[in-house]
N, C-alpha and C positions, 0 to 999 in steps of 0.2 A: 129873545128866545131864538134858537137856531131852527130853521125849517127842515122838514123831511128832505126836501130837494137838496139843500146844502149838505146835509149829512150823507145822502146817497152819493152826491158828486164827490165829496171828500173820500168816502169809502172806496169808490171805484178808482179814483186817482191813486190812492195808496196801493190798491191791488195791482194796478198797472206798474207802478214804481217797484213793487216787489217781484215783478216778472210774471204775473198771471197771463196765461195765454188768451189771445183774442177770442178763441172759440168759447172759453169759459165766460169771458165778459159778455159775449153775444147771448149765451144761455141765460145769464143772470139778468141782463137788461131787456129781455124779450117783453117784459111787462111795461117798459117805459119807452122803448124804441122799436119800431117795426123793422128797422133795417140796421145791420151792424155798421154800415157806412156812416150813419148818423152819429152813432156813439164814437166811432173812430175820429170823425171830424171834431166832435166836441172835445175829445181828449188829445187832439193832435199836438197841442202845446206840451203835454207831458212826454209824448214820444220824442218830440224835437229836443227837449231838455235832456232826456235820457241819451239820445244820440250824441249830443254835444259832449256829454260826460264820457261816453264810450270813445269818441274820437280823441279826446284829451288823454285818456288812459292808453290808447294805442300809440299815440305820439310819444308819451313818456316811456313806454316799453321799447319802442324803436330807438329812442335816444339812449336808453340803458344798455342795449345790446350792441350799439354801434361803437 
């Protein structure tokens, strides 16, 4: 059985991946985290992975127009 914690974590990760603003994340997580920095630290790996994808897209674009 999947715990509520795992479901919440998965939901928040997917919201971040879909581009949800940190402010909205802060409002939603106010019941579980007293500080947005805690949430951002928890989901830092998601932001890092998204950044790596963005850098790869930018490099591909630069190569296309060169």
